[in-house]
C-alpha positions in Angstrom: 0.0 0.0 0.0 2.2 2.8 -1.2 1.1 5.4 -3.7 3.9 7.9 -3.3 5.2 10.6 -1.1 3.6 13.6 0.7 6.2 16.2 1.6 5.6 19.2 3.9 8.4 21.3 2.4 10.5 23.7 4.4 11.5 27.2 3.7 15.2 26.2 3.5 14.9 24.4 0.1 15.6 20.9 1.4 12.1 19.7 0.8 11.9 21.0 -2.8 15.3 19.4 -3.5 14.1 16.1 -2.0 10.9 16.3 -4.1 12.9 16.8 -7.3 15.1 13.8 -6.6 12.1 11.6 -5.9 10.3 12.8 -9.0 13.5 12.1 -11.1 13.3 8.6 -9.7 9.8 8.2 -11.0 8.0 8.6 -7.7 4.7 10.4 -7.2 5.3 13.4 -4.9 2.7 15.8 -3.5 4.2 18.9 -1.9 2.6 21.0 0.8 3.9 24.5 1.8 2.9 26.5 4.8 0.9 29.6 4.0 -2.1 31.8 4.9 -4.8 29.3 3.9 -5.7 26.3 1.8 -4.8 26.6 -1.8 -4.2 24.1 -4.6 -1.7 25.6 -7.0 -1.1 22.5 -9.1 -2.1 18.9 -9.5 0.3 17.9 -6.7 1.1 21.2 -5.1 -0.7 22.6 -2.1 -0.5 25.4 0.5 -2.2 25.1 3.9 -2.5 27.1 7.1 -0.4 25.0 9.5 -2.6 25.9 12.4 -5.9 24.9 10.8 -6.7 21.3 11.5 -9.4 21.3 8.8 -6.7 22.2 6.1 -5.0 18.8 6.8 -8.2 16.9 6.4 -9.0 18.8 3.2 -5.5 18.1 1.9 -6.1 14.3 2.3 -9.5 14.6 0.6 -8.1 16.5 -2.4 -4.6 15.2 -2.8 -5.7 11.8 -4.3 -4.8 8.4 -3.0 -3.4 8.2 0.5 0.5 8.4 0.3 2.4 5.6 1.9 5.3 7.9 3.0 5.0 11.3 4.6 8.0 13.6 5.3 7.4 16.7 7.5 10.1 19.2 7.1 8.5 22.4 8.6 10.8 22.3 11.7 14.0 22.9 9.7 15.2 26.4 10.5 18.1 28.5 9.6 17.9 30.6 12.8 16.7 29.7 16.3 12.9 30.1 16.3 10.9 31.5 19.2 9.1 29.0 21.3 5.6 29.6 19.8 7.0 29.6 16.3 8.7 26.3 16.9 5.6 24.8 18.4 3.4 26.0 15.5 5.6 24.7 12.7 6.6 21.6 14.6 4.5 20.2 17.4 1.1 21.6 16.4 1.4 21.0 12.7 2.5 17.4 13.3 -0.3 16.9 15.9 -2.9 18.2 13.4 -1.4 16.0 10.7 -1.5 12.9 13.0 -5.1 13.7 13.9 -6.1 14.0 10.2 -4.2 10.7 9.6 -6.2 9.0 12.3 -9.4 9.9 10.4 -8.0 8.3 7.2 -7.9 4.6 6.3 -4.2 4.3 7.4 -3.0 0.8 6.5 0.8 1.1 6.3 2.0 4.7 6.4 5.4 6.0 7.4 5.8 9.5 8.8 9.3 11.0 9.2 9.5 14.3 11.1 12.7 16.1 10.2 14.2 18.9 12.3 17.5 20.4 13.2 19.0 21.3 16.6 16.5 19.0 18.4 19.2 16.7 19.8 22.6 17.4 21.2 24.9 14.7 19.9 28.3 16.3 19.9 29.6 19.0 22.2 29.6 21.6 19.5 25.9 21.1 18.6 23.6 24.1 19.1 20.6 22.8 20.9 17.1 24.4 20.5 15.1 22.9 23.3 11.9 24.2 21.7 12.4 21.6 19.0 12.5 18.7 21.5 8.7 18.5 21.8 8.6 16.7 18.5 10.3 13.6 20.0 7.5 12.9 22.4 4.9 13.5 19.8 6.5 11.1 17.3 6.5 8.4 20.0 2.9 8.9 20.9 1.6 9.2 17.3 3.1 5.8 16.5 1.3 4.3 19.6 -2.0 6.0 19.0 -2.6 5.4 15.3 -2.7 1.8 14.1 -0.7 1.3 10.9 1.4 4.4 11.4 5.2 4.3 11.8 6.6 7.6 13.0 10.3 8.4 13.1 12.2 11.6 14.0 15.3 12.6 12.1 17.6 15.4 13.4 19.7 16.6 10.4 22.0 19.5 9.7 21.5 21.9 6.9 24.6 21.1 4.8 25.4 20.4 1.2 24.8 16.7 1.4 21.6 16.8 3.4 19.4 15.6 0.5 21.6 12.5 0.0 21.6 11.7 3.7 17.9 12.2 4.0 17.2 10.0 0.9 19.4 7.3 2.3 17.6 7.5 5.7 14.2 7.4 4.0 15.3 4.2 2.2 16.4 2.4 5.4 13.9 -0.1 6.7 15.0 -0.1 10.3 13.0 0.4 13.5 15.1 3.3 14.8 12.6 5.8 16.1 15.1 8.6 16.7 18.0 9.2 14.3 20.5 12.1 14.1 23.1 12.9 11.5 26.2 14.9 12.2 28.2 15.2 9.1 27.9 11.8 7.5 27.8 10.0 10.9 24.4 8.4 11.7 23.5 8.3 15.4 20.6 6.3 16.8 19.1 6.1 20.3 20.0 3.0 22.2 19.6 1.8 25.8 22.0 -0.3 27.9 21.2 -2.1 31.1 22.7 -0.8 34.2 23.4 -2.9 37.3 
């Protein structure tokens, strides 16, 4: 059950570059940008108000067959956002997306939530704590919506980000939380303590 990709494209250009690469590979890609209200500007191009839950439901009703893979990139930022801005573009938009998905006939759908600065992996990492609310939401969404797999990817905005993201989207592994620093892939793991 996989009829393509739904990309919530960021303002940094990574989402559009990812969409172009997927289309070049023959994949069906629907893109969604954040804007003032619902607008369909092409057969597979939409704009929605990120804070209007109804826009997400309308998107699913107008975008055609339910995509098997969804990538949410609205939390990618060039500069540190304010707390409310981070919650609107991240937590609330992913929450409204998950709620709209719950109303769909979700069979096997993968959702990747992509951000930057949500996890401190290396000592030089700038950490934006306002991005961390996405981690809990990803965990809960996967538990609450049958048929949905939700993963979080923390990635830097660098020249090879599209290649790293394409590789990560192609990995069929159960890692819920992944971070990239340079080309190094980090995953969350737990070790028993005596």
